[in-house]
C-alpha positions in Angstrom: 218.3 184.2 38.0 215.0 185.4 36.5 212.2 186.0 39.0 208.6 186.9 38.2 206.7 188.5 41.0 202.9 189.1 41.0 201.2 191.5 43.5 197.4 191.6 43.9 195.2 194.6 44.4 195.3 194.5 48.2 199.1 194.5 48.1 199.2 197.9 46.4 196.0 199.3 47.8 197.6 202.6 49.1 200.8 204.5 49.1 202.2 202.7 52.2 201.6 199.3 50.6 203.0 200.4 47.3 206.3 201.4 49.0 206.3 198.1 50.9 206.0 196.2 47.6 208.7 198.4 46.1 210.9 197.3 48.9 210.3 193.6 48.2 211.0 194.1 44.5 214.2 196.1 45.0 215.5 193.6 47.6 215.1 190.8 45.0 216.8 193.0 42.4 219.7 193.8 44.8 220.4 190.1 45.0 221.5 190.1 41.4 218.3 188.8 39.9 216.4 189.9 36.8 213.0 190.9 38.0 209.7 191.1 36.1 206.7 192.3 38.2 203.0 191.8 37.3 200.5 194.0 39.2 196.7 194.1 39.6 194.5 197.2 40.0 194.7 198.9 43.4 192.3 197.8 46.1 188.6 198.2 45.0 189.5 200.1 41.7 188.0 197.4 39.5 184.7 197.3 41.5 184.6 201.2 41.3 185.0 201.2 37.6 182.3 198.6 37.1 180.0 200.8 39.2 180.8 203.8 37.1 179.9 201.9 34.0 176.6 200.7 35.5 175.6 204.3 36.3 175.8 205.2 32.7 174.9 201.9 30.9 174.0 198.7 32.7 174.3 196.8 29.4 177.6 198.2 28.2 179.4 196.1 25.6 182.1 193.8 26.8 184.6 195.5 24.5 184.0 198.9 26.1 184.1 197.3 29.6 187.5 195.8 28.8 188.8 199.2 27.7 187.6 200.7 31.0 188.8 197.9 33.2 192.3 197.9 31.8 192.7 201.4 33.3 193.1 200.1 36.8 196.3 198.2 36.1 197.7 201.1 34.2 197.4 203.2 37.4 199.1 200.5 39.5 202.1 199.9 37.3 202.9 203.6 36.8 202.7 204.3 40.6 204.8 201.3 41.4 207.4 202.3 38.8 207.5 205.8 40.3 208.0 204.4 43.8 210.9 202.2 42.7 212.5 205.1 40.9 212.2 207.2 44.0 214.2 204.6 45.8 217.0 205.0 43.3 216.4 201.9 41.1 215.7 201.7 37.4 212.1 200.6 36.5 209.8 200.8 33.5 206.1 200.1 33.3 204.5 198.2 30.4 200.8 197.6 29.5 199.8 194.1 28.5 200.2 194.7 24.8 203.6 196.4 25.2 204.7 193.3 27.1 203.7 191.1 24.2 200.4 189.6 25.3 198.3 188.4 22.3 194.9 187.0 23.1 191.7 185.8 21.4 188.7 188.1 21.0 186.5 186.9 23.8 186.1 190.2 25.6 186.1 190.0 29.4 187.3 186.4 29.4 190.1 186.3 26.8 192.5 183.5 26.5 196.3 184.1 26.0 197.3 182.9 22.5 201.0 183.9 22.8 203.4 186.0 24.8 206.2 187.6 22.9 208.7 188.7 25.6 211.0 190.6 23.2 210.3 194.0 24.8 210.6 192.6 28.3 214.0 191.1 27.5 215.2 194.3 26.0 214.4 196.2 29.1 216.0 193.5 31.3 219.1 193.8 29.2 219.2 197.5 30.3 219.1 196.3 33.9 215.7 197.7 34.5 213.0 196.2 36.7 210.1 195.6 34.4 206.5 196.2 35.7 203.7 194.7 33.6 200.0 195.3 33.8 198.3 192.0 34.6 194.9 190.9 33.5 195.1 192.3 29.9 196.3 191.8 26.4 195.6 192.7 22.7 193.5 190.8 20.2 194.0 190.6 16.4 191.8 193.8 15.9 194.2 195.7 18.2 191.5 195.9 20.8 192.4 195.7 24.5 191.1 192.5 26.1 190.9 191.4 29.7 191.5 187.8 31.0 188.7 187.5 33.5 188.7 186.9 37.2 192.2 186.1 38.5 193.8 187.1 35.2 196.9 188.7 36.8 197.9 185.4 38.2 197.7 184.0 34.7 199.6 186.9 33.3 202.5 186.3 35.7 202.7 182.5 35.0 202.5 183.2 31.2 205.5 185.5 31.4 207.4 183.0 33.6 206.6 180.2 31.1 207.5 182.3 28.0 210.8 183.4 29.5 211.6 180.2 31.4 211.8 182.0 34.7 213.5 180.3 37.6 210.7 181.2 40.0 207.2 182.8 39.9 206.1 184.3 43.2 202.5 185.1 43.8 202.1 187.7 46.6 198.7 187.8 48.3 197.1 188.9 51.6 197.9 185.4 53.2 201.3 184.0 53.7 200.8 180.7 51.8 198.3 177.9 51.0 196.4 176.7 54.1 194.4 173.5 54.8 191.4 175.9 55.0 190.8 179.6 55.1 192.8 180.7 58.2 190.5 183.7 58.6 187.5 181.5 59.1 188.7 178.1 60.4 190.4 177.7 63.7 193.5 175.5 63.5 194.1 175.9 59.7 197.7 174.9 58.9 200.0 176.4 56.4 201.5 174.0 53.8 205.2 174.1 52.9 204.4 172.6 49.5 201.6 171.2 47.4 201.4 169.6 44.0 200.0 171.2 40.9 197.2 168.7 40.8 196.2 169.3 44.4 196.4 173.1 44.0 194.3 172.9 40.8 191.6 170.9 42.6 191.6 173.4 45.5 191.4 176.3 43.1 188.5 174.9 41.2 186.8 174.0 44.4 186.6 177.5 45.7 190.0 178.2 47.4 190.8 181.7 46.4 194.5 181.7 46.8 195.4 181.1 43.1 193.4 181.3 39.9 192.8 177.8 38.4 193.9 178.9 34.9 197.3 180.0 36.3 197.8 176.7 38.0 196.9 174.8 34.8 199.5 176.9 32.9 202.1 176.4 35.6 201.6 172.6 35.4 201.7 172.6 31.6 205.0 174.5 31.4 206.5 173.3 34.7 206.7 176.7 36.3 207.5 176.5 40.0 205.2 178.8 42.0 205.5 180.2 45.4 202.5 181.7 47.3 203.5 184.2 50.0 202.5 187.4 51.7 203.5 190.9 50.8 202.9 192.0 54.4 204.8 189.4 56.4 208.2 188.4 55.1 208.1 184.7 55.8 208.5 181.6 53.6 205.4 180.7 51.6 204.0 177.6 50.0 205.8 176.0 46.9 203.5 174.6 44.2 205.3 172.1 42.0 205.1 168.7 40.3 206.3 166.5 43.1 206.3 167.2 46.8 208.2 165.5 49.7 205.2 165.4 52.0 203.7 161.9 51.6 202.1 161.5 55.0 199.3 164.0 54.7 196.0 162.3 53.8 194.4 165.5 52.5 195.9 168.9 51.8 192.9 171.1 52.3 189.2 171.8 52.7 187.6 174.3 50.3 184.2 176.0 50.1 182.6 177.3 46.9 179.5 179.5 47.4 179.2 180.4 43.8 177.4 177.3 42.6 173.7 176.4 41.8 172.0 173.0 41.4 169.9 172.4 38.3 167.6 169.3 38.3 165.6 167.6 35.6 162.9 165.5 37.2 161.2 162.5 35.5 163.0 162.5 32.1 162.6 159.4 29.9 165.0 156.6 30.8 166.3 156.2 27.3 169.8 156.0 25.7 171.2 159.4 24.6 169.2 161.5 27.1 172.3 162.6 29.1 174.1 163.5 25.9 171.2 165.7 24.7 170.9 167.4 28.0 174.6 168.2 28.5 175.3 169.1 24.8 172.7 171.8 25.1 174.3 173.1 28.3 177.7 173.0 26.6 176.4 175.0 23.6 175.5 177.7 26.0 179.2 177.7 27.1 178.3 176.6 30.7 180.6 174.4 32.7 179.0 171.5 34.6 180.1 169.8 37.8 178.7 167.4 40.4 176.5 165.3 38.1 174.0 163.0 39.8 171.7 160.6 37.8 169.2 158.5 39.6 168.5 154.8 38.9 165.7 154.5 36.4 162.2 153.6 37.6 158.9 153.5 35.8 160.6 154.5 32.6 162.0 157.8 34.0 165.0 159.1 35.8 166.2 162.3 37.4 169.4 164.2 36.4 170.9 166.9 38.7 174.1 168.8 38.3 175.8 172.0 39.5 176.8 175.1 37.4 178.3 178.4 38.3 175.6 180.4 40.1 175.9 183.2 37.5 175.1 180.7 34.8 172.1 179.0 36.5 169.3 180.9 34.8 171.0 180.5 31.4 171.3 176.7 32.0 167.6 176.5 32.7 166.8 178.5 29.6 169.0 176.3 27.5 167.1 173.2 28.7 163.5 174.5 29.0 162.3 173.7 25.4 164.0 170.3 25.5 162.4 169.3 28.8 159.0 170.2 27.4 159.7 168.3 24.2 160.6 165.0 26.0 157.9 165.4 28.6 160.1 165.9 31.7 158.0 166.3 34.9 159.9 169.3 36.2 163.0 171.5 35.7 164.3 173.3 38.8 167.2 175.4 40.0 168.4 175.7 43.6 170.8 178.6 44.3 170.9 178.2 48.1 173.7 175.6 48.0 177.5 175.5 48.6 180.1 173.0 47.4 182.4 171.6 50.1 185.5 169.7 48.9 188.5 167.9 50.3 191.6 167.5 48.3 194.8 165.4 48.6 196.9 162.9 46.7 196.7 160.6 49.8 193.2 159.6 48.8 194.5 157.4 46.0 195.9 155.0 48.5 193.5 155.3 51.4 190.0 153.9 51.1 188.4 155.6 54.2 188.8 159.3 53.2 185.3 159.8 51.8 183.7 157.9 54.6 185.6 160.2 57.1 184.2 163.3 55.4 180.6 161.9 55.4 181.0 160.9 59.1 182.1 164.4 60.0 179.1 165.9 58.2 176.7 163.4 59.8 178.0 164.1 63.3 177.4 167.8 62.6 173.9 167.1 61.5 174.5 168.4 57.9 172.7 166.7 55.0 174.5 165.9 51.8 172.6 166.7 48.5 175.0 165.4 45.9 178.5 163.8 45.8 181.2 163.9 43.1 184.8 162.8 43.2 188.1 162.5 41.3 191.3 160.6 42.2 192.3 163.3 44.6 189.1 165.2 45.4 185.7 164.5 47.0 183.0 167.2 46.8 179.6 167.4 48.3 176.7 169.9 48.0 175.1 171.2 51.2 172.7 174.0 52.1 174.4 177.4 52.1 173.4 178.0 55.8 175.4 174.9 56.8 178.5 175.7 54.7 180.8 177.2 57.3 179.9 174.5 59.9 180.6 171.9 57.3 184.1 173.2 56.6 184.9 173.4 60.3 183.6 169.9 60.9 185.5 168.3 58.1 188.7 170.2 58.9 188.4 169.2 62.5 188.0 165.5 61.5 191.1 165.4 59.4 193.4 167.9 61.1 192.1 168.2 64.7 191.3 171.4 66.6 
């Protein structure tokens, strides 16, 4: 059986935790499995490296930042290999390019083009535990690239897909996927299993358990995931195509603080306006969510939408000239907002789910700014100061105290 295991930065933050992770890995190996391990940079190493760069050059190129950032994982994999060796088991560490990761050239947010697992297979054939640096690869210019936030999750799933692994385990600081953040919401319940689609909606809605790109890849290549804790050795949450749990109306409540609302007020109510607005935003490589367009009146209408908070100013800049050209009355950005979402396949067959969410928010005295939905998700925008109360109120409505 081939098992891919991924450990995040908090799991290998210090020597004690590295030894604990080494124990988990060697226990899996002793059961007769081939084991490939993907590791993130230790603890706050990435943030520390970013700070060092800012001290010298606040506008450092993304290529040089990738060269710097990749050092964190190199430290982690070598230390972990040393720990496993000290326990008497064979292990070898590989950087992303040594493990066969080929990416495009979008520095700091590269996409994996191909994984050639030949070197990994050769090391497994020697009965070694293979430890791979997550989050990184090599482009066609032989430059090191990084995969962006959550890239180590994606690295692990990519290896599992390329090698047709039997299981891909993602170890985090929580012991599974919960109906809400258990550190903040009383009564949050751990799920035994969840579908790819549900997990993807939660991940894109702010749940920080799994990176959304890793879930997309797992779904595409049918890689079975398990989310579990490196601290408590208990069963985690399985993420797969079909689950046995059909009774749960929703699977979780998520909060995303990293959004901003952009609004165009009083734009002409003419055909093609929405296309022209969003094509300009797309050309700036900005993703859009929660679109709201008002009913036209007096020849004008309003268009509002959310973007990642870090892209808000760029979105406004991309639209400023156009708004002046068509005579829009105003162009505004509001960063003091949070997106609250509920996710669950049960919504497809129950008509009262959205109403239940709105009722919970109304009872808590929380105003809704915008609403968007898919087949298995309903999202609303609320003021940031109300975000935690909103999550608690909605969770209590669907799951009780």
